[in-house]
N, C-alpha and C positions, 0 to 999 in steps of 0.2 A: 340406285345401284345398291343393292344389299349383298353383304358377304355372308355366306352360309359357313356356320361355325360347326364343324364335325369334330367328334372327340379327338381326332388325329389333329385337326387344326390347333385346338385348344391346347393340346399337349406340345406341340410344336411352339406355340407362342409362349407358354410357361417356361419351357427349356430355354428358349432363346432370352427371356428376360431374366431368368436365374442365372444364365452365364454371363450376362451383361453385369449384373449386380456383383458376381463373384470377381469378375475381372476388375470391376471399380474397387471393390474392398481390397483386393491384392495390391492395387496400384496405390491406395491410401497407406496400407501397411508398409508397403516398400518406402514411401515418401517419408513416413514417420520414422522408420528404422535408419534411413540414410541421411536426414536433416540433421541440422546442427542442434544447438541448444534449445530445449523445448520450454518455452514460456507459456504459462498459464493465462487465461483470460483475465484472471484477478490481477495478476502481475502487470500486464499490459494496462488495465484501467487504472492501477495505483501509479504507473509511470506516468499516464496522462495527467492525472491529477497533480503529481509533483511537478510536472513541466511549468505549470502555471504559477507556481509559489515562487515569489522573488527571493534572491539571497539575502541572508541576514547581512547587516553591514560589518559585522565583526568576523565574519567567515571569509571574506574576500582576501586573497593572499597578495 
């Protein structure tokens, strides 16, 4: 079974996909706007690396 792609069908498909991408982008913008503190990927990686380092003996309180 083959679908016949008419110019109207192609335009409708493009409009549908663009609308979905715009809605997704707005969702991401809203999430970033309302989320808490923003942590860069580099800070996350550095935090993971620091978590493996044992405390120095003189620093323990």
